[in-house]
Structures are given as C-alpha cells and as structure tokens.
N, C-alpha and C positions, 0 to 999 in steps of 0.2 A: 313514173319518174320520182314522184314524191314518196311513194312507198319504199323506194330503194335509197332514199336519202340517208346518209350516215348520221349517227347521233352526234350532236354538237359537243365540242370539247371546250370547257371553260378555262379562262385565264384572268388574272387580276391585272388591271391597268390603272394608271393615274386618271383622275377625273378628267383632266384636259385631253387625255388621249382616248376617251370613250365616245367622242362625237362620231355619229354614224355607225356605232357598234350596237349589237343586240344584247340586252341584259340576259345573263345566265341565271340570275336569282333576283327575287323581288327586293326593292329598296323600301325600308320602313323608317318612319320618323323615330328618332331617339328621344325627342323632347317636343313640347308644344311649340307652335310657331304662330304668333310671337310668344316668347316664353314669359311674358309679363303683359299687363295692361299698358298699352302705349298710346301716345297722343297722335291723332290723325292730322293735326294742324299746329302751326306756331300760335302761341297765345298764353293763357294763364289757367293753371289748374287751381280750382277753388273748392272750398267746402262750405256748405250752408247757403242761406238766402241773404239777400241784400244787394246793395249797389256799390259798396266800398269794402275792400278786403286788404288786410295787412300783408305786405310782402315779406316772406320769411326765407326765401331761397330760390334756387334755380335747378331745373332738371333738363339736362342736355342728352343727346344720343350718346350712349356709352358711359355717361356719368349722371346717374339718377339722384334724386333727392330722397333719402331713405327714411326720414322721420315722418311720423303720422301727422297729417294736417289736422288742426283743430278748427272748429267752426269759426268763420270769419277770417281765415288765413288763405293766402294765395302763393303760388310758386310760379315763377316764369318758366315756361315749358316750350320745347321745340319738337318739331315733327319727328316721330320715331322714338322719342325719349320715354322712359318709364313714367307712368302716372303715379304720383306719390300715394302711399297708403292713406285712406280716408277721403281722398278727393271725390267729389260727386260728378264733376264734369270739367271740360276744358272750354274756356271762352276764347274764341279766336281773337287775334290781336286787333282786327278791324273793329271789334265791338268793345274795346277796352282802352283806357287812357291812364297812364301812370302819373301820379301826383306825389312826388317824394317817396315816402315809404308806403303809400297806398296805391291800389289800382281800382279805378272806378269802371264799372261795366254798364253797358247799355243793352245787353242781350235780352231778348224776350224769353218768357218762361217756356215757350215751345221750341226753343232752339235745340239743335242736336247736341249730344254730349261730346262728340268728337273723340271718343275713347274706343280704341280697337281692343276688344276683349282678348285676354290670353287664350291661345288656341284657335283664334278666328280663322286662320289659314288651314291648319291641321293640328291634330292631337298626337301625342306620343303613342307609338305602337301602330298607327295607321299605315297601311301599305300605300305608298305614294306612287310607285311605278311597278308594274307587274313584270314578271319574267317574260321575255319575248318582246318587250318594248324596244323599239329602235331609238337610240339616243339622238335627239336634235338639240339645238341650243336651249329651248325652253325646258326640256326634260333635264338637261344638264344643270340648269339653274335650280330646278326643283331638288335634284340630288344634292347639290351644294348646300341648299337651305336646310337639308336634313343632316348636314355635317359630314357627308361622305367625301373623303379625299381619294378613295379608290373604289372601283366598281368591278364586280365579276361579270365579264362579258364573254360571249362565244368567240372562240378563235376564228380568225378570218379563214374561210376555205381557200385552199391552195388550188388555183385553177391554171392549167396549162392550155395555151391556145395554139392550135396547129392549122396553118393554111396550106392548101394543096393546089395543084393546077399549074401546068406549064405556061399558061397564058398570063400569069400574075407576076408582077414585079413591084417592089416597094416604091413608094412615092420618093421622088428624088433620083431614082436610078434611070438608066437609059433603056427604055423599052424597045423591043424589036418591033418589026412591022405588024406582027400578029399578036402583040401583047398589050395588056392594059394595066394601069396602076391598081394596086391593092387598096381598095377603099373600105372594105368590110372589117379587116383586122384591127386597124387603129380605133374604129368606132366601137367594136366589140370589147376591146381592152378597156376603153374608157367607161363603158357601161358596167363591166364586171367590177371595176374599181369603185364606181359609184354605188354598186349594190353590195359592197362589202367584201369582195374577193381580193385575194393576193395573187397577182397575175404573173405567170412566166410565159413569155413569148417564145415558142419553139422555133427552130430554124425552118424556113420554108422548104418543103420536100419535093415540090413538083409532083409529077405522076410516076412515082417510083415506089412500088410496094415494099421492097426490102428497106428502103430509107424510111418510109412511113413507119414500118414496124419497129425499127431500131430507135427512131426518134421518140416514139411513144414509150417504148420500153425504158428508156433512160430518164423520162420525165418524173420528177418528184412532185406529185400532186394528188389531191383528193378527187378532182374532176378534170377530165380532159374534154375540151371543146374543139371540134374539128370544123373547118370551113371548106366546103367543096368536096367532091368525090363521094357524094352521098346518094347519088341516083343509081341507075342500073346500066349505064353505058359502059363501053369497053375501057374508058379511062377513069371510071369511078372505082378506085382501088382501096379506099379506106377500110371498108368493112371486110373485104377479103384479107387485107394485110393484118388487121387486128384479130381476125379469126385465129391466126397463128399464136396470138397472145391469150387465147381462151375466151374471146368475146362471146357473150351470150346476150342476144337481143331480147329486150322486153317490149320495145316499141320499134316496129319495122318501118312504119310510115304514118303520116297523119292526114286526116281528111280536112285539109286546110288549104286555103288560097290567100296569099302565096305561102309556099313552104312545104309542099307535100313530101319531099324527100327526107324531112327531119326524122331522125331515129335516136334511140337511146339504148344503152346496154351496159353490162358490167364485165370487166376483164377478169381473167383468171385470178389475178392478185387482189381483186376486190375494188379496184378503182373504177369509178363511173365514167362513162363516155357519152357526151351529147353531140350528135352529128347534125350540123346545120348546113343548109344549102349554100351553094357557091354564089348565087345571085345576091348582091348586097342587100337589097330591100327584103328579100325572102329571109335572109339570115337575121336581119335586125328585127323584123316582125316576130320571128320565132324566138329570138332572144328575149323580147318583151314577154311573150306568152309562156315560154317554158323555162328559159335560163333564169330569169328574174325570180319566179316562184321557187325554183330549185335552190338557188342561192339563199333565199330567205329561209327555207326549210333547213338547210345545212347550218344555219346560224341560230335555229330555234325561234325564228320570227314567223310572222303571218304570211303564208304563201298565197293567200287569196288575191286575185287580181283586183286592183282598185278601180272598178268600173263605176261610171256615173251616167246619169241620164241627160240626154241632149236631144234637141229637135233638129231634124234634117231640113236644111234650107232648100234643097232641090230633091226631086223624086229619085228613088233608087230602083233599079230594075230587079226583077225576081232573081233569086239566087238558085244555084244548081246543087250538085251532090257534095260540095265541099264548103265548109264554113269559110266565109270571106271576111277578112279584116282589112277594110279599105282605109288607106291613108287619106286624111281629111284635114281641112282648115277648120279652126275653132274660133268662134267669135261670139260676142254678146250683142243682143238686139232686143229692144223693148223689155229690158229687164230679165231676159231669158238667155240660156246657153244654147247656141246653135252650132251645127257642123255641116260642112259641105264637102262631099267626097271629091278628091282630085279627079280631073278629067281622065288622065292617063294613069292606070294602075300597073303598068308594066313593071315586073319585079326587078329589072336591071336599072331603074331610073333613080339615082341618088338625089338628083335635083328635086324630085317630087317629095322624097322623104325629108329633105332639108327644110321644105316649106310647111310640112304637116305639123299639126299640133295635137293630133289624136288619131286613133284607129277606130273606125266604126265596125261593130260586130254585126255581121249579116248571117244569121243561122242557116243551117242546111235546109234547102227546100223552102225557104221563106218566100212569100209572095212579094210583089212590087210594093214599095213603100212610098206613100204620098208625102209631099212637102208638109212640114209641120208635125209629122209623126214623131213620137218619142222613141229613141233607140238607145241601146247601150254603147258607150264609148270608153276606150282606154286612153286616158290622158298621157301624153308624152311629156317628159321633163325637158322643157326648153329653156333652162336657165341661161 
C-alpha cells in the first residue's frame, strides 16, 4: 500500500492554516533567537563591581537602551528587554533598592547573571523543522518564531468514502426490520479528517454492482475507501464492480484479526482503493493500521505506527494464524502503563471500541502471555 502511495503535492498556506498539515519543505531560522542578549528577569543591568550604581536609563521589551554602560552605571531593565552594551549582569529587583538617582544592590558575587545570550534558543540558518513534520501548536509557534508567515505543506489527500450493503441506513433514518444504522462511515470520515484527508462522502449504493461502479467512476479523489462488500459472499460486489474500472489488486486479503477481508488496489485511471470490512470494529481497526499510515505517506509524513510498550494486566491466550489487534482498556498503575484486553472482541461491537483506549498487538502464532508481560500497543486518540 505504501509503495503505491502517490507523490505528495505541495502548496503554500498561511501559518494559521498549517495546523495538522505536513511540511513539504524544511523550516530554517533566518536570524538568531533571541536576536540580542536579553534579560531573563526584571531588575537592573549593571557594569562593574560595588554596591551602588548610578541610574542612567531604562531598557524595556521593544525599546532598548542603546548607549554603552560605563563602570558604575545601571539601567532599569525588564524581562525580555535588550541588555545594554557593556553590561556585566542583571541584578533582580528583589536584590536591589532605588535611592534617588542610585540603585543599591545586595546580590552575592555568585548570583546568576540573568542574561539570555543571543542565539540561546537557535542560530540563523539552523533547520528548526524537518520536511515531513506534522504541524501542531508547538511547531506552529516555532515556525512563527522564525518569522514564517506562510509554510509549504503537502496538499490534503482527497478521499472518497463509499459504504455499501442493503442492511445499512444512515443514523436518523427509519430502518426496516432487517436494517441497522451506519456506525462505521461517520467514524471513518472523522478519522480521515483528523489524519489530514479532505473527505467526500459518496452516496450509499446498497448491493448494486452497476451503481457501485458508476459512483466510483464519478468520484474525484486520490483515494477511495470502501466499507463492506469486501469478502467473497454472493453480495460482496465491490471488487467485481471495480474490476470493470480496471482494478488491479496488490493486496487481496490480510492475515489479521479483525479485518481479514481488507484489500487494496489501483484503478485503471491510477486512483488507489482501500477496501475495508463492513463490520464497524473491523473497519476501524484496519483504518488505524492501514489507512492512517497510507494518509501519512500521501502527505509526506511518517507512516510508521506509533507503538508503545505496556504491560498486560491479565493473561492473554495463545494466538493463531492471524495477527490479532485486541481492543483494550489503558490505565496507569504503580508508575507504569498497563492494558487489559476487553472481554468480548466480537468485530461488530461498537460499545467495546468506544471504551477502548488502545489496541494490543498479538503476533501470529505467539504463545500465551502472562500478566505483567510487556507487549506492543497502539494508542487510540481519545480526545
């Protein structure tokens, strides 16, 4: 799937619009930060030794004192203000007292200078953010500190979502006696948007191959994600329908539980298609494992799954021939991170997924796992 990922396309956006976007080029500093020696505290900038200094001016943030201090002189200074040329140190105001035109200090000889050196944070020319970095609030702040009003970021991948199945109706509609509400599509759309995709929800097609084919043909997207119709039953019509659009499969199925029917291919016109199972939990697990990395790669970001280590609170039974990603509760105990697999892992249970905070990775053929054993887990974003 990653090998078939299209090359990201760059576009320039305003700094404020770059949140959650992936950088298409590195961000380098154009000047030192801070660009001058600055005061770390409110107090007095002084030059020389002694306990009394003549006050000659003031240095405030944005309005520095530009004359060179002579020995025995002091300037009132505030946090972030430029330190005047010639000053040796800043005495904090708690260790000084003003007496008319003099300031008397009581600071010891070993007191800090309270001067932030020019370039303490970063130097001009240093790369602050690498290409492929995903912009969060902190990185946005760093780019702003480098003076960047605009950033080159990867264009959001256009993703079309198609749900199939005669048994599915949208939430809020009136279901028939043999129908259920569509719980997977809204969740999938929310995940795609959180992962940087620009989503188009295609009309629900039911189990009608010509409608499926025509709906996909008319979609304007880089990636099409289908829900349902992915297995090999008489009503699983997505792959046969898309074969008429030149579908070439590169992944026919996955050795995974839940989510074995997941598939991936490329249409004759070059658009990629990811087929997810119809069961909501299966679809969302496979979205975390395959769609999320794919969208990261399409934006030039890091597609590696962010796995962490945690200890299982209860034993896990031996696993079979398919890798199992078990929905689990996540909690801290005795200073450590623990996970506990949910009792029921049925792939249709949305209530279980709503309570889960992580997925436990249980490799193919792995033996039983005792309580307290360290395992790999994928954290779910439960903001």
